[in-house]
N, C-alpha and C positions, 0 to 999 in steps of 0.2 A: 320152366326152362332155366338151365344154369347160366351163370354170368358169362362163361366163355362162349357158349353157343349164341347167346343174345348179342355179344359183341361182334362175332363173326357175321351174323345176319345183318346187323347194323352197318358193318363195313361194306358188305356186298350191296346193300341198298344205296349207300352213299357213292360207291363206285359207279353203279348204274345211273344214278342221278347226275353225277359229274360228267359221265360220257354223253348222256343225252343233252345236257346243257352245252357242252363243248361242241358237239356235232351241229347243234342249231346255230351257235354263235360264230363258229369258225367260217372263214371264207374258203370254200372248197373242201375237198376231202382231207382228213387228218391222216398222216402217215403212221405206220405201225410203231415207230419209235416214240412219237408224240403220245399216242394212246398208251403205250407201256409206261412212260414216265408219269402220265396222269394217274394211272392205276397205282404205281409205286407211291407217289406223293399222298394219294388218298389213303392207302392202307397204312403207310408208315406214320403219317402225321395227322390223319383225320381231316385234311383240308377240304373245304367245300367251295365249289364255284358259285353256288347260289348265295352264299354268305360273303363272297368277295375275298376269300382267303388267298387265292392266287389267280393269276391271269396269264394268258398266252400272248407273248409279244415276239414277232419275227420268228416263229416256229420253236419257241422255248417257253417253259413255264416259269413264272416268277412269283414269289410269295409277296403279298402286299403287306403294308404295315398292319392292317386289321388282322390278317392271317397270323402274323408274328405275335401280336398281342393275344389272340385267342389260343395259340399254341402255348405261349408262356403261361397263360392262366390254367390251361388243362394240365400242364406239367408242374403246377404249383410253384412257379418261379416267383421270387420276391422283388425282382426289379430288372429293368433293361436300360442300358445307357447307350445312346446312339450318337455318333460323331461323324462329321464330314471328314473324308480323307482328301484334304484340299489339293495336295500335289497330284492327285489322280482325277480331279474334277476339271471340267471345261465348260464353263457356262455358255460360251458362244455356240457350242453344238448340242447343249442340253445333256451333257454327260455328268452324272453325279455318282460318287462312290462313297459308301458309308461303312463304318466299323461299328458293329453292335456287340456289346458285352452283356451277357445274360447271367444273372446271379440266382442260383438255386437256394441259397441260404444267406442270411445277413453276414455271416462270417466268411463266406466263400470268396475266392479271388475271381470267380466267374469264368465263363468260357467265351471265346471271341469268334465271331463270324463276319465275313465281308459280303456286301451286296452292292450291286450297281443299278442305276436307273439310266439306261442308255437306249431310248427308243429309236 
């Protein structure tokens, strides 16, 4: 079997596994949009619910720290720097915002993404 076919088969298996786990763990039925986003995240980034790469909170999928690290490893990144965005955080209500810079090479300026932890 060539590598492209093997990858597609692996992706299909991971999508089915993620859907099965999500349906078992979610309270009530999942909507079409939530299922579509699960499929997109699985196919684009190879995230696994079984490995804890992402989780569903209040009807949206969020990437976990473990998922970010595994993705960086798969994409051969050399480093990640994460910082609080203090002006957007509110400890009293449990809202945390982070700025992550991912470096693909030692000499790179990196690319930046923002995430929140606001259950």
